[in-house]
N, C-alpha and C positions, 0 to 999 in steps of 0.2 A: 616311418620305421616299420620294417617287416614284422609280422606277427607269426602266427602258426596256421597250418591248414588242418581244420577239424573235420574229419569224415564221419558224419552222422549216419548211422545205419550200417556200420562197417561189417557186421557179421551176417548181413543178408547176402543173397546171391550176387547181385550187382555190386554190393558193397565190398565183398571179398575180392572180386576182380579189380575193382578200383583201388582198394587198399594195396594190392600188389603193384599196380602201376604207379601209385604215389610213392610207396616206400623206395622203389627203384630210383626215383628222382633225387633222393637225398634231401628233400624238403623237410622242415620240422613238422612232421605229421603227428596228429593225435587221433587214434582210432576210438570212436565213440559208439556205444551200444547200450541197450537197456540192461543187458546181462553182464555183470562184472566178470563172471567166470568165463563166459564165451569170448569176451573181448581180450582178456588176458591170454587165453589160449591162442587166439588169432595173432596177437602181437608176437608171441613166442615163435609161431610158425612162419612169421614174416621176417624174422631177424636176418635170415641168410640172404634176403634180397637187398638189404640195405648196403650202401657202399662201405660203411664202416662196421657192418656186422652187428649193430646195436638194435635192440628191440625198439619199435616205435612206442611213444607214450600212449596211455589209454585213459579214458574217462567214461563215466556213465551218465546217461540222460534219457529221458522218455518224452516222446511227443505228447503224451497225455499229461505231462507235468511241465507246462511252458517255462516255469521258473528254472527248472533244471537245464533247459536248453539255453536260456538267457545267461546262466552262470558259466557256460562254456566260453563265451566271448570276453576277452580281457582287454582288447584294444581295437580301434578301427582298422588296424593292419591285419587282423585275423581274417581268414577266409573260411566260411562255413559251407561245406559241400555236403548236400543231403541226397541220400539214396533211399530215404524212408517213404514207402508208399503203402497203400494207395495214397497219393498226395492230396486228393480231395478230402480224405479223412484225417490224415496225419501230417500234412505238409505245412500248414499255416504257422505252427509254432516256430519253425526254423526261420521262415521269412520274417516274422515279427521280431525275432531276436536280432537278426542282422540289421533290420531297420532301426531298432532301438540303439544299437551299437554304432551305427554308421559304417558297417563293415561290408565286405563283399560276400555275396551269396551265389552259389552255383548248385544246380540240381540235375537229376536224371529223368525228370517227369516227361511223359508223353501225353498227359491227360489234358484234353482241350479245356474243360471248365476251370481247371487249376491255372493253366496258362493265362486264360482270360482274366482271372481274378488278380494274378500278379501284375499284368500289364494295365488293367483298367482301374483296379482298386488299391493295390499295394504301391504301385509306382509313384503316385504323387507324394505319398508319405516318405518314401525312400529318397525322393529328390530333396525333401526338406532336411533330411539328416545326412545326406551325402552317400547313402548306401547304394551299392551297385548290385542289382538283381539280374542274374543271368539264368533263367529257367530253361530246361530242355537243352542243355549243352551236351548233347549225346548223339547217338545214331539218329534219334528224333529229338532236335531237328537241325543240327548243324549242317549236314550235307546239303539239305534243301536251301538253307540260307546261302551257302557258298555257291551252289549251282545257280540259284536265282540271281545273285550278285554278279556272277560271271556272265550270265545271259544279258543282264542289263549293260554291263561293260562292253560286251561284244556287239550288242545292238548299236550302242553309241559310236563304237569304232566304225561301224558300217553306215553311220549317218542317220540312224533311226532312233526315235524315242519310243521305248516300249509302253504299250497300253495294257498288255495282258501277259501274265507269267503263269505257266502251268508247270507243276513239279510232281514227279512220280517217284515214290519209294518202293523198291522191290528187293527181294532176297532170292538169289539163285542157289540151287542145290538143296533147298529145304532148310527149315529152321525150327528147332524146338523152342518152346517158350518157358521162361521161368515162372515159378508160382506167383511172384510179384507182378510180372507182366500180365498174367491172366487176371489177377485181382484188379489191376488198374483198368484193363480193357472192359471187364464186366461193369465197373463203375461208370465208365464213359457211355456205355450203351443206354443207360437210363437217364442221362442228362442231355439237355439241348446243347448244341455246339454252335459254330459260327462260320461265316465266310466273308470274304472281302469282294463285294460286288458294287458296281457303279460308283466306285470311289469311296465306299464307306463299309464299315463292319456291320453285318446283319446276322441275326440269329437264324440258324438252319440246322436241321438234324444231320448227324453223321451219316454218310453214304447217300445223301440226297441226289447226288449225281455220280456218274462214272466218267473216266477219261482213258483213252487208249493211246499207247505209245508204241511205235514201231522200232524195234531194236535190231541192228545188223549183227549177223553172226558169221565168224570166219569158217565154220564147219557146216553151214547149211543156209537155207533161205531165211530172210528176216522173220523175226518173231514178234507178234503183237501181244503186249502186256497191258492189262487193264487194272485200274485202281479205283477205290471208293474215296469220295471226298471226305476230308477231315479238317477240323480246326487245328492249327499249328502255330508256331511263332512267326512263320513267314508272312502271315496276313497282317501282323503288326509291324514287322521290321522292314520288309522289302519296300513298302510305300515310302519309308523314310529315305530310301536310297534313290528313288525315282518318283517325283511328284506327278509324272505323267501316267503312272499306273492307275487303271480303273478296276482291274480284276486281278486277284491272286488266288489261284486254285491249287490246293495241295491234295494229293491222293496217296493212299496206301494200297499196294497191290499184293497183299499177302494171301488173299482169298482165292487166287487163281481162277479156275472155271466157275467158282461159286460167287464171283464178284457181282454179277448182275442179279442173281437170285437173292444175294444178301442185301442189295440195295432195295429190291422190292419188299423183302421181309422187314427191313428197317422202316419202310413207309407204313406198313401195317402196324408195327409196334408203335410208331409215332401217333397214329390215330388212336390206338388203345390208351396211350398215356394222356390223351386229352380228356378221357373220362374222369370224373371227380374221384380223387383218392388213389388212382391207379399208379401214378408215379411215386407217390409216397409209399404205397404198398411194395412197389418194386425195390425202393431203397431199403426198406426194412428187411425184405427177403435177402437182399444182397449182403447186408450187414450180418445176417444170421448164417449165411453160407460161406462167407469168406472170413478167415481169421487172420491174425497178425503173425501166425506161425509160418512165415515165408522162409525162403532160403534155398529152395531146390531149383534146379534148372539143368539145361543140357551140359554134359561133361565136355572135356577138351576135345575128344574125338568127334562128338556130335557137332560141336561148334566148328570144327575144322572143315566140315562138309558144306558150309554155307558161305556165301559172299554177298557183299552189299552192292547194289546197283541203284543209282539215283540219276534221274533225268530231268532236265529243265528245258522249256521252250519259251521263247519270247515272241510276241506278236505286236505289230504296230496298230494304229487306230483303224487302218483299213483292213486288218485281219491277215496281213502277210506275215509269214514267219521270218523273223529277223535274226534269230540265234538259236542254236541247239547246243546243249552242254550235257556231257555224260561223265559221271563219276563212278569209279570202280574201287572197291576196297575190301577189307577183311570182314570176317563174321561180325554181325551187329553188336554182340555183347562185348567182344574184345575191343571193337572200335569205340564203343561207349566208354569203357574204362579208360582208354588212352585219351579220348577227347576230354573227359572230365578231369583227368590229371593235368592235361595241358592247360585247360581253362583255369584250373585252380592255381597253377604256377604263374600264368599270365597275371591273374589278379594279385597274387602274392608279391609279384615283382612290381606292382603298381602300374601295369600297362593297360588297365581298363579305364577308358576315358568316359566322362559323363557321370550321371547319377540317375537313379530310378531303374525301371525295367529296360534291359538292353538286349539286343541280339548280338551274335558274335561279331558281325561286320561293324555294327554300331560301336561296339566296345573296343575292338582291336584293329580294325581296318582290314581291307580285302587281302592285301599282301600277307599280313600276319596269319590270317585264317587259312589262306591257301598253303602257307608253309607249315602251319600246325597240323592241318589235315594230311598233308603229304608225309609228315613224320609219323603219323598214325597209320599210314598205309593207304590213305584215300587219295587217289590220283585223278586228275582231270584230263580228259581226252582233248585232242586238238579241236 
């Protein structure tokens, strides 16, 4: 029996965009925030988006009070959608609540350490209760999962088994960051991350390597885009789709001309963190300089100037390129809201298969993810 979709963190920047996307669907949505006044005001502002003109239901909960989060879930048919970050500090309560209830969980995280915790630590417990955990079901990292799965599919159509997948995330036209994104990225910088190399997950600092992608342009010569390596969901999920994979590399190309200098600087920082007490000191400084008072970000006009570009390449064991995939889509923040709303609806309809930590293709199948992304404006090239 279907339950409700509970949007935790509804009054934050990403939360507000996601609330609008959810209310438009007509699903039984509950907007959840720490502040009763703010969430009631948001619900009133969202009423005009609802198909029946009614205000969505509201509730209060705080990640600092796990019992209040657990109280939100009334049945295994509920879907808990969280946009509360930084997830390494505030994300565990929602995951644990979903596990306890055997419910579906979706979030907007892009934080590598949190993703690793969900897949490595929380997943076995979720399998035991039947909970479905779908972290990072947003701009990061649904497009890369789709592009990588398409690259695997196209390689096999050409008669080749892929041994390596490279994925690059880029934004064209420039992009402002929300306060929540900045806080999350700051937290990632002081934590070790991971890579999938030689057929296994290994610990590695963010930006340990760079990768370059050549992009054709209709109005000029090809452009070379470079990204920094990051831990994502693809390192966990793509090897499930192709046992032949020995390496999965995911890069973010937001730094532009500063990509290589940022990689070098990251190496210097990693050496510093090896000194006794340095990483702990950095964590304390981070907590002191980032607050939970998030909620600001680029306005509609600023978002309209940016576009999503995601690229994937597959290689066989001999190093020959066997497939190239390009995805183009809308601004990352609006894409995130639409993907979260789509993922929540799929879970609410009972279309997520399996239990434990899942990627989008694991949970819904390639055709459904392709269709869902297309409905959100993310299109795959030939």
